[in-house]
Structures are given as C-alpha cells and as structure tokens.
C-alpha positions in Angstrom: 3.8 15.9 13.4 6.4 15.0 10.9 7.9 17.6 8.6 7.8 17.0 4.9 11.4 16.3 3.8 10.6 15.9 0.1 7.6 16.9 -2.2 4.6 14.9 -0.9 2.4 14.4 -3.9 5.0 13.6 -6.5 6.6 11.1 -4.1 3.3 9.3 -3.4 2.3 9.2 -7.0 5.6 7.8 -8.1 5.2 5.1 -5.5 1.7 4.4 -6.7 3.1 3.8 -10.1 5.7 1.4 -8.7 8.6 3.7 -9.3 11.3 5.0 -7.1 9.9 7.9 -5.0 13.2 9.8 -5.4 13.7 9.9 -9.2 10.5 8.3 -10.6 12.3 6.2 -13.1 13.7 3.1 -11.3 11.5 0.1 -10.3 10.3 0.1 -6.7 9.7 -3.7 -6.6 11.7 -6.5 -7.9 8.9 -9.1 -7.2 5.2 -8.7 -6.5 5.7 -7.0 -3.1 9.5 -7.3 -2.6 11.0 -3.8 -2.5 14.3 -3.4 -4.4 17.3 -2.7 -2.2 18.5 0.2 -4.3 17.0 2.1 -7.3 18.6 1.0 -10.5 18.6 4.6 -11.9 19.6 6.9 -9.0 21.0 4.4 -6.6 18.7 5.6 -3.8 18.3 3.1 -0.8 14.7 1.9 -1.1 14.9 -0.8 1.6 15.1 1.7 4.4 11.5 2.8 4.2 9.2 0.8 6.5 5.9 -0.4 5.1 5.0 -2.9 7.8 1.2 -3.5 8.0 0.0 -0.1 6.8 -0.5 -1.1 3.2 -2.4 -4.2 4.1 -4.8 -2.3 6.4 -5.3 0.4 3.9 -6.0 -2.2 1.1 -8.6 -3.9 3.4 -10.2 -0.5 4.0 -10.4 0.4 0.3 -11.6 -3.0 -0.9 -14.1 -3.3 1.9 -15.6 0.1 1.0 -15.6 -0.7 -2.8 -17.0 -4.3 -2.7 -18.2 -5.4 0.7 -20.1 -2.3 1.7 -22.2 -2.0 -1.5 -23.2 -5.7 -1.2 -25.0 -4.9 2.0 -27.5 -2.8 0.0 -28.4 -5.6 -2.4 -30.8 -8.2 -1.0 -30.2 -10.5 -3.9 -26.8 -11.4 -2.5 -28.5 -12.8 0.6 -31.4 -14.4 -1.2 -29.4 -16.2 -3.9 -27.7 -19.6 -3.6 -24.2 -19.4 -2.1 -23.0 -21.6 -5.0 -23.7 -18.6 -7.3 -23.1 -15.6 -5.1 -19.8 -16.7 -3.4 -17.8 -17.0 -6.7 -19.3 -13.7 -8.0 -18.2 -12.0 -4.8 -14.9 -13.7 -3.9 -13.3 -13.5 -7.4 -13.6 -9.7 -7.8 -12.7 -9.3 -4.2 -9.5 -11.3 -4.6 -8.6 -9.7 -8.0 -9.1 -6.2 -6.6 -7.1 -6.9 -3.5 -4.2 -8.4 -5.4 -4.2 -5.5 -7.9 -4.4 -2.7 -5.2 -1.9 -4.1 -2.7 1.4 -3.4 -4.6 0.1 0.1 -5.6 -0.9 1.0 -2.1 2.4 -0.3 -0.8 4.3 1.8 -3.3 2.3 4.9 -2.3 3.0 4.1 1.3 6.7 3.9 0.6 6.5 7.2 -1.3 4.8 8.7 1.8 7.5 7.4 4.1 10.1 8.9 1.7 8.4 12.3 1.6 8.1 12.4 5.4 11.7 11.2 5.8 10.7 8.2 8.0 13.3 5.4 7.9 13.5 2.0 9.5 16.2 3.3 11.9 13.6 5.7 13.4 11.6 2.8 15.0 12.7 3.7 18.5 10.8 7.0 18.1 7.5 5.3 17.0 7.2 2.6 19.6 4.8 2.5 22.5 7.6 1.1 24.7 9.0 4.7 25.0 6.0 5.7 27.0 6.7 3.2 29.8 
C-alpha cells in the first residue's frame, strides 16, 4: 500500500477544482484535458503524474450509475419511440460525461500527487515484473 506523501483530501479537492494539487492556485489544464507542464504559480511539475485510463473508467462508472442505472427502472423508456427517448437519454449522458471527465481527471491527478506516484514509477506497477 502506498504511503501518503502529501495531504490527501486537499490535494484531491484542488484537482477536482482544476487547480494545481500542490498550491491550489495555478491551473491544472491548459486545454480541455491537456495537463499543463508546470504550475504557473508554484512551478510544480504537473506532467509527471500519470492519469492513463483511470479517469475515463471512473467517469463511466459514475455516469452509468447516475443516468443509465435509473433508466432501467422506468418502463416508459422501453415503451416510447426511440425517436423521442434516444435524444432525451443521449444528450444528458453526453453533457454529464463531458462535464465530469476533466474534474475526475483533476481529482485523479491530485490523488497521484498525494500518494507520490510519478510516471517514472511505471516499472513498479507493471504486471511484467511478475514474470
């Protein structure tokens, strides 16, 4: 189990807000999902924290539980015409996914910062080491 190198909750919450997990003031992203190389306020190296596929999986999990799972309980979704139900389902699904993905990625990077996991640690996290 990884030891916590920095305060966990403040780091994750700063990342959720799209801010640098170290200082909480600089921007974490310079585009929609592109992580800034360095924090503009504290000059912390932000590009070294691996996000990989974790934020995408977590976003799918959250959106699936918030939108898809409740739809299974409403029979009107299955009885109505697809011309009406598909736009009413897919538009909120897309909007929620696009809204949550950068926030979850920021929180994930904050978690990696708090745990002290860097992209150079990849050799410790690979299944190839077991062979």
